[in-house]
N, C-alpha and C positions, 0 to 999 in steps of 0.2 A: 484381220482376215478370218473368215469363218470356215474355210475348208480344212479338212483333217489331213495334216501332213503324213499321217501314218495309215492313210487309206490303202486298201489292197488293190484299188484300181490303178493299174500300171501307168495309164496315160501314155504320152509320147516319151520314150526314153531319151535322157540327155547324158552325154558323156562328160561328167563333171570330175570324176576321179577314177583312178585305177590303183589296184593294190599291188605294190612292188614286192612286199614280203610281210610275214607275220610270225610272231614267236610267243610262246607261253613264257611268262615271267615267274609264275608261282606254281607250286605243286597243287594238284587237285585237293581241295579241302575235304577233310574227313567229316566236317560238320556242315549241315545245310544252312546256307546264308540266304535269308529271304530277300534282302536288298543289299547285295555287295556293293561297295563303293571304293573306287580308286581315285585319289585326289591329286597325285603328283604328275606334273607335266614332264614328259620325257625330254631329255637333252642329248645332243650329239657332241662328242669329243671331236673338235675340228682336226686334230692331229691324226687320230686313229680311225675316225669315222664310226666308232662304237657308240651304241646307245647306252646312256646311264640313267637309271630310274629306280626310285624306291617304291615299294609296294606295301599293301596292307598286311603282309606277313612280317613286316619289319626288316626286310632285307634290301640292301642297296646293291644293284648289280650293274656290271659293265658287260655288254653283250655285243658280239660281232654281227655283221649284217646277215651272216648265215646261221645265226642263232646260238653260237657257242658262248658260254659264260666265261669271260677271261678272269674276272675276279668278283667276289661277293663279300659284302660286309653285313653280318647280322646285327640287328639292334633289338632292344626289348619292346619296341612300340611301332605301330603303323606309321607310314610316312603320309604327311598331309600337304607337302609342297615339293616341287621339283628342285633340282640342283642347279648351281651356277658352275660352269666350267670355264676357267680362264688361265692362260699361260701354264697349261699342264697340271692345274690343280682343280679338284672337284670340291666345291663348298656345299655341304649337305646339311640341311636343317632337319633335325630329327623330331619325331613325335614324342620322344623321351626327353626333349628339352636340350639336347646336346647338339651343338654345331660342330661338325667335323670337317677338317681339311685333309684331303687324301690325294696321293699321286694318281693322276688320271691313267697312267699306263699300267700301274701295278695294284692300285688300291691301298698301298701302304699309308698308314695314318701319319700325317705331319704334325697335327695338333688337334686338340679338342677343347671346347669350352662349354661348361654346363650352365645354361641359362636358368634351369630350374622351372621352366614353363614351356608348354607345348609350342613348338615353332611351326608356323603355318604359312610363311611366304618364301618365295624364291629369293635367295640372297642377292644383294646388289653391292657392287664395288664402287667406292667413292673416297677420294682423298686418302687412299691407302688403307681404307677400312672396309670391312664387310658389314653390311647392314641387313638385319633380319628381324621380323616382327613376330610376337607371340600371340597366342589366343587370349592372353591376359592383358592386352593393350599396352605392351611395352616394346619399344624399338631399341635393339641392342646394336652397338657399334664396337667391333673388335678389330684389332690390328691384323691385317691380312697375312703378314709375314709370320707371326707367332701365336696368334689367337688371344693376345692379352686384351683385357677389357679396356676400352677407351672411354666410352660414355654410354648412357642410356637415357631414354626419355619415356616416362611412364604416365599413363592416365589411369584412372580408376574405373573399371567397367561398371555400368549401372546395375542396380539390384534386380531389374526385370530381365526379360528374355532378350538375347542378342543373337545375331547371325553367326553361323559357323564361318570361320576364316577371319582375315584381317586385311587391311589396306597394305599393298606392297609399295614401299617408298619409291618415289621418283626423284632423281637428282638432276638439277639444272643450275649451272653457274655457281656451284659451291653451296647450293641450298637444297635441303631435303624436304620434300612435300609428301604428306600422307594424312589419312584420316584415322579416327578411332571409334571404338564401339560406344563411347559415351556421347557421341554427337558432335565431337570437335574435329576440326581440321587444323593442321599446324604447318608452319615453315620453320625449319631448324637449320642452324649453321652446321655444315657437314663436318667441320673440323672439331667443333667443341660440343655439339648437341644443344647449344643454347637456343631458346625460342626467339625467332625473329618476329613471329606473330602466332597467336593461338586464338582461333575463333569458334564460338558456339554456333553451330548450324541447326541443331535439333535438340529439343528438350523433352523431358518426360522420363519414363522408366522402361517402356516397351519398344524394342526394335528401332532405336534411334541411331543405329549404326551409320557411320560414314566409312563403310568398309571397301568402297571401290578404290581401285588403283587410279590415282589421278592422271589426267591427260591435259595437254595444252592444245588449244585450238589455233587457227591460222592467225588470229589477232593477239596471241600470247596470253590469253586468259587461262586460268587454272580451272579445269572442269572436274567436279566431284559429284557423287550421288549420295544423298541421305535417304535411307530406306523409308523413313517416315515423312520427310518434308520435301522430297523431289530433287531435281537437278539444280546445281549451283554453278555459276561462272564467277570466279573470284579474281580480284586483282592480286597477282602473285607477289607484289611488293608489300602490300598492306593487309591482305586477306579480306578486304572490303568486298561486299557482294555487288557484282555488276548486274546480274539478273538471277532470278529464281523461278523455276518452272513448278507446275503442280503435278508433275508425273511421279506419283509416289510408288513405292514397292519396287524400286530399282536398286540393285546391289552392285552392278558391274558396268563400267563405262569403257568405251574404246573410241578414241577421237581420231578422225581422219580429216585434216584441214578444217573446213567449215561445217562438217557434219559430225554429230555425236551419236554413236550407237550405244544403247543402254539396254541391259537385260535384267529381268527379275524372274521370279518363280514361274509366272504364267505368261510372259510375253517378252518380246524384244522389239525395240523401236528405234527409229532414226529421228533426230531432233536437230534443228538449225542452231548452229553455235552462236549466231548473232543475238537471238532472243530466247532460245530454248523451245521454240514452237515445234509442235509435232509435225513430222513429214509423213511417216507411216508407222503403223503398229501391227505386228503379227502375233497372234495368239498362239501360245505353246500349250499343247494338251498335257504336258508333263513338265515338272520343274526343270529349269535350266541348271547346269552344273556350275562351272566357274566362269571366268571372264571369256567372252568370245575371242576369236582370233581371225586374222585376215590371211588368206593365201590365194594367190593368182587372181586378186580382185574380187574374191568371194568371202562372205562371212561364214565362219565355221562356228556353229553354236552347239555346245554339248548339252544334251538333255538326258533325263532318266531313261529314255527309251531308244535314243539314237543320236548320232551326230548329224546335225542339219547343215546343208549347204544352201545359203540364202543369197539371193541377188540383192546387193546393197542399195540400188537405186529405187527398187519397188517394194522390197521386203518379201518377194515371192520365194517360197521354198522350192528349190530346184530338184534336190535329191536328198536322200537320207542314207546314212551308213549305219546299219544295226549289227554290231558285233556280238550281240547277246547281252542283256541287262543294261544296255545303254552306255553312255560315256559321261563321266562327271568331270574329269580333269580337262583343263584347257589344252588343246593340241600344241605341240611344239612345232613352229613353222620355220623352215629353212628354204627360202626362195619358193619354188613351186611345190616343194615337198612338205608333208605334214606327218608328224609322229603322233599317233593316237594310242593312248592307253585305255583299254576297255575296262569296264567294271568287273569283268571276269578275269582280269590280270593278263591280257594279251596285248603286246605292242604291235601295231600295224604301221607299216610305211606306206603312205598314200602319195600318189602324184596328183596334184590338183591342177585343173585347167579350166579355162572358160568353156562354157557349153559348146560341144561339137568340135573342140580343138584337139582332143586326144586322138 
């Protein structure tokens, strides 16, 4: 598409979202930040309804819907990934390399484990372990009960340039699937961390990352994106390539049935899961943030200038939400509601609806 989604021409207004509330998460900075970035997806504690999010000032906060901070945990580094909240426990990956388990109601620390590497993915629970990946191409598995090291799987990052972030592991039937910055994708035993298969999808030294969070299509194929060599559909049992597309420059995938939505710095597109054939491509005038999300049947795409609401059948940009300096973090989606952390450090509660339904 050639139209500018940030055009000042209002066109016909569409009721796509409404703002339920918004709260500042960080103090106004005393230094001028030319390009502020917030990377962590906000999460909701299902028991209290409070929002838990870590921000670039290195503070993890639990905030009520009326904006009151119930507890705060300062750390020495910015946060690059959101938390997992499960059974009254917040599992928080720190930019300082420390994974923390805290009581969701009070913020009291239950245990910590120092991975020694910047942690950049939302934790995942599987087989009683917490899984989290580092910027240095290592997947850590820690016992959820006490934080003891269980196993780790490490690749060596390439010598050249790599993308910011890492593949968030996906677990299915006791198997962990993820990609790495050295161009590999792997399937690991969730109990032991042993490799079931490890496949090279991309070679070279520059931007060979397989950093996308994997997805499964309607046929059960594993879908991943190599930034250099395109989309892949893999046999999840063997890692063998079912098909490969030529759509390079993609870093994030979101699979819905027989359609793959994939985003890169300058575009987002839809591709058929059977062959990888392009359905539509929408050009983005500014780089995409992290992985897109789905809410109320719409694609929510973070960019450096705004959060875009995209109709998934046609790729048409319906509306944009510009909270100032854009959105980098993937929104947290809870039914028809989305939690959006702006790059200026504000959390917004949005109610998302099909056009005209609000």
